[in-house]
N, C-alpha and C positions, 0 to 999 in steps of 0.2 A: 733193491729192485724187485726181488721175489716177493718181499713183504708187501710192497705197493701193489704188485699184480694180484696177490691174494685178496687184499682189501677191495680192489676194484671188482674182482670176481664175486665177492660176497655181496657188494652193493648191487651188482647187476642181477644176481639171483634174487635178492630181496625185492628189487623193483619188479622183476618178472612175476613173483608170487603175488605182489599187490595187484598187478595188472590182471592176473588170472582170477583173483578174488573179486575183481571189479569194484574194489573199495566197498565191499559189502558191510553190513552191520557187524558180522563176525570179525572183520579185519580191524574194526574201530576199537575193539576191546583191548585194553592194556592194563598192566598192573595186577596186583593181587585181587582175587575174587572178593566180592561182597558176600559175606557169610550170613545166612538167615538161619537162626536156630529155632527148632520146633520140638516139643514133646508131644507124642501121640500114642494112643493105645494101638499097638500093632499085633499084640497077642492078648488072650483073655477075652472076657465077655464083651468089651467095648471095641474089639478089633475090627468088626465089619465097618463101622463108621471111620475109625482111624485109618484104615487102609484106603478107603475112598478119598479121604482128605489128602493123604500122602500122594496118591496118584494125581489128584487135581493140582497139587503144588508142583509136581514134576512137569506137568503140561504147561503150567504158568511159567516155570523156569525156562523151559524150552522156548516159549514164545518171547520172553524178555531177552534171552541171549541171542535169539535169531535177529532181534532188532538192535543189537549192539550192547546189550546189558544195561546196567544202571550206572550212571556217571562214567560211562565208557569203560566199565569194568564188568567182567562176567559175574553172574550170580551163582552161588553154590548154596545148597540147602543141607543143613546138618540135622538129622532126625534121630531122636532116641526113643526107644520103646518104654513106656511106663508100665507095661504089662497089665494094664487095666487095674492098677493098684495106686490109689491116690497118694499113699505115703511115699511112693517113689518120685513123685513130681518135684518137690523142692530140690532134691539132689540133682535132678536132671537140669533144672534151670540154673542152679548154681554152677554146674559144670559148663553149660553153654556160655554163661556170662564170664566166669572167672578163668576157666581152662581153655576152652575153644575160642574165647574172646570174639564171639559173633558180633556182627555189626547191627543186626536187626533181629527182632523176635516176632514169632507168631505162636498162637495157641496158648495153653493146651486146648483139648477138646472136652466139652461137657462141664457142667457146673461142679460135679464132684471132684474134678481134676484141676479146674482153674482156681478154685478157692485156695487150695494149699500152695499153689504157685505164687499167689499174689504177694505175700510178704517178701519173698526173694526178689521179685521184679521191682517192688516198691523200694526196697532197701538199696537197690542198685540204680534207681532213678531211670528205669527203662520203660519204653512204650511197648505194648503188645496189642494184637488183635486176636481175640480168642474165637473159638468155634462153638457155637450153639450153647454157650453158658448163659444162665438166666439170673438176672438181678444181682450180679456180683458186687456192683458198686453201692448197693444198699449197705454193705458191710464195710467197704474200704474207702469210698469217696475219693478215688484216685483219678486225676485228670489225664493221665496218659494210658488209660485203659479203654479199649473199644471192643465191642462184641459183634461178631458176625452171626446174628440170629434175628429172626423176623418178628419176635414178640414185641419189640419196641417198648414204648412206654407202658404197655399193658403188663409187662413183667411176667411173673408166674401165672397171672390170670389169663395170659394170651393162649394158654393151652385149653382153656375151658370157656372163654367168653363166647366164641362162635357156637360151641356145642350147646350151651344153655339158651342162647338167643334163638337158635333153630328149634330147640325143644319147646320153647315158650310159644312158638307160633302154631303148634299142633292143636288139634281139636278132637276130643277135649284136652285141655292143657294138662300135662303131667304135673303131679304135686309132690311126690316123694322120691328121695334119692338114696341109693346105697353107694358107699365109697369104699374101695379097696386099694391100698397103696403100699408099695415097698417102703420099709423103714430106712430110707436113705435120702440124702439131701434133695435131689431133683424130684423124686416121687412125692416126698412129703410136701415140698413147696407147691407142686402142681395140684395136690389134693387140697391144700389150704386155699389156693386161688379158686379152685372149683367151689369151695364152700362160700366164698364171697360172691361169686357169680350167680350161684343158684339162689342165694338170698335176694339178689337184685330182681330175680324173676318170680319171687314169691313162693319158692319151693323150700322144702325142709328135708334135712338129713335124718333118716331113720335107722341107718346102719353105717358105722364108721370103723374100719379095721385096718391096721397095718400088719405087716408080716416081715420077718427077718429076710434079708436078701438070699441066704442059702436055701430058702424054702423050695421044695420040688413038688410036694403034694398039695394042690389047691382045692381038692374036692370038699374037705370040711368047710372051708370058708365060702365056697360057691354055694354049698347047701344052705349055709346060714343066710346068705344073700337071698336065695330062693324063698326061704322061710319068712324073710322080712316083707316079701311081696311089694318091693319098691317099684315104682313106675319106671325109674331110670337107674341104670347101673353105670357108675363112672369109675374107670380103672386108671391108676397112675403106676406104670410098671416098665421094667427094662426088658430087652428082647427075650431072654430065656423064660422069664415069668409070663410074658404075653402068650407064648405057646401053651404053657401049662394051664393058664387061666381059661383060655379060649377052648382048649380041649376038654377041660373039666366042665365048663358051661355046656358044651355040646353033649357030653355024655349024660348029664343029668336032665337035659332039656330046659335049661334056664331060658325064660322067655319074657323079659321085661318089655316095656313099650319102646325103650331106646337103650342101647348098649354100646359102650366104647370109651373114649377118653384119650388120655396121653399115653398111648400104647406104642412106645418107641420101636418095638420089634416089628410093627406093621409097616415101618418105613424101609425095611430091608427086603429086597425082592425075593431072595431064596426062602425067607420065612413065609411070604405071601404065597409062593408056589407050593411050599410044604403044607400049609393049612388049606389051601384050595377053597372049596365051597363053604366050609364051616366058618370062614371069616365073613361070609356075606351078611350084610346088615350092619356091620360095625361102623360107628361114626367116630372118626379119628381126627387128630390134629396133625397137620403136616406143614413143614417149613417151606418146602418147594416140591414141585411135581411137574410132569409133562402135562401141558394143557394148552388149548388153542389161544388162550388169553395171556399166556406167560412166555411168549416167544421174543425174548429180548436179544439185542444185538450181540452176536458172538456166541450165544448159548449153543446153537445147533452144532457149530463146529467143535466146540469143546466136548460136548457130549458124544459126538460121533467118534472123536479121537479116543476118548476114554473107553467107550464101549468096544472099540476095536482091540484094545489091549487088556480088557478086564479078564478075559479067559486066562491069559498067561499070568496075570497078577493074582488070579484066584480071588477076585473081589466081586462085589455086587455087579451083575451083568448089565444093569440099567443105570443106577447111580444117581438119579436126580435128587435124592434126599440130601446128599452131602457134597457131591462133586462141585456144583455151582457155588456152594458156600466157601469151600477152600480156594477155588480159583478167584472168586470175588475179593477175598481177603488179600490175595496177592495183587490184584488190580489196584486196590486202595493203597497198599504199601508202595507199589511201583510209582503211582502218580505222585504220592507225597514226596518221595525221594527225588523224582525228576523235577517237580515244580519248585521245591525248596533248594535243590542242588546241594543236599546236605544229608548226612547220616546222624545229625544231632537229634536226640530223641525229644528234646523240648521243642525244637522247631517242627519236627515231624508231627508231634501231637497237636500243636497249635494249628497246623495246616489241616490235619484230619478233622479237627473240631469245627473248622470254619467252612468246609468245602462239601459240595454235593458231588457224588461220584456216579458215573455211568458204569455199570457192571453187568455181567451176565445174569444177575438177579434183578436187574432193573436199576432205577435210580435209588441211591442210598445217601442219607444224611444223618449224622450222629448228633444226639442231644448231649447235654453237659455230663450226663452219667455214663456216656459211652454206648448207650443203646440207640437203636434207630429211632428217629423222631416219628416216623410213620410205621406203625405195625403192619405186617403183611403175613400173618399166620393164617393158614387155610384150614377150614373144617370140611372134610370129605366123607363120603360113605362108600364102603366096599359093596359093589353091586354086580350080580350076574357072573361071578367068577366060576370058571369050570375047572375040573381037576387037571393037574400036571401040565400046565401050559404057561410057559414063561412069556411068550410073545404078547399075550393078552394085556400085559401090564406096560407095554412100551409107549402107548399114546395117551394114557391117563383116562381112557373111557371107562375103565372098571372102578375108578375112584373119582367120580365127578365132584367138582367143587360146589359146596352148598353155601358157603359163606367165606369171605365178604361178598356182598351182592354184586359188586362191580366185576368180580372174577367168576361169578357163578356159571357153571357149565352143566348142571343137572339138578334134579329134584330129589328130595328125601323120599325114600320108600318107608312108610310108617304105617303101622307099628313094626317093630323089629321082626315079628313072626312073619309078616308079609314079605319082607326082604329075604328071609330064609327060604321061602318057597320058590324064589326065582331060580 
């Protein structure tokens, strides 16, 4: 009798809790969580981007779980720090797959880290959506790989195509180019793409130099660039290098007709604030940014929530360069799981290959190589920046889009010396 009474009491309590929850999405979740494994740089030189992507995935997870999870199961994200060291990446993905037995994969971030992860992912027949890696499938030709990056079919040329198209429209047309690049996978590839693009515009390289990643003194190389008297200076470099190169150029008074390139550090807001007016005039490549013509559904809400927690997370206070990329990768993954009602990586990859996705980055469809069918990389110019002011970068007015033309929001100040006067 007592046993039956207790069972009845438990049933009544459970029914009451369900009523209080109002049969919400949270109440519909049951079973073990769906585990999503990710390797990111959370310490070291690549940490600014890695931390932004991690924050964006946390917001995505919150949104998915608030709607009932995936397949009526809550989503859990397992993240390991690769410490900005590519050699750590294979072990991380081996652990995620073999030890943690994650259901789904995302990442890693950046070309230098995705390349070493690919053999492990392929050997285990898994699908992944990487973040901002360029041209990976040129080497692997793997049908379950997708890249959340805007260069699309332009590949490594995407970081310079707009730069040299804009340059070619100037009068008189610039003719000579100096190239300086870090001796690492991404920077070398971006520099190679630049050489192809400048040839299309009838320009020629008269200075071409690489430097080892640990370099801290860029003055000798910048002096050599100055001595070459090139019309255009194109840089392919990582965040710490960007600061050193720009400061060295400012100190010696380097003044080509056009200066910039694939300067990844310029995507990070604290670096923009740190450099202030000495960055004025730089023409750079950006994957995404705040702009009146880039207001896609859901973007404003995601960015508002990210920016509200950025201070506590000690991440980029604005975050447009990487947060929408991470969140969009989650959107693609969630839709694939929901529509296929499956965690089978073959089925998921087939669905992702065949589908157009609506994301906070806009509409995305992938080609056979896993890159976007339609490139959407932006060429912008740093203009009219004042010292020690974070808020000036919130609306994109200090980095107007020059190219592609359908997203144009400002005009190039040319030559570089004129932009420096502003």
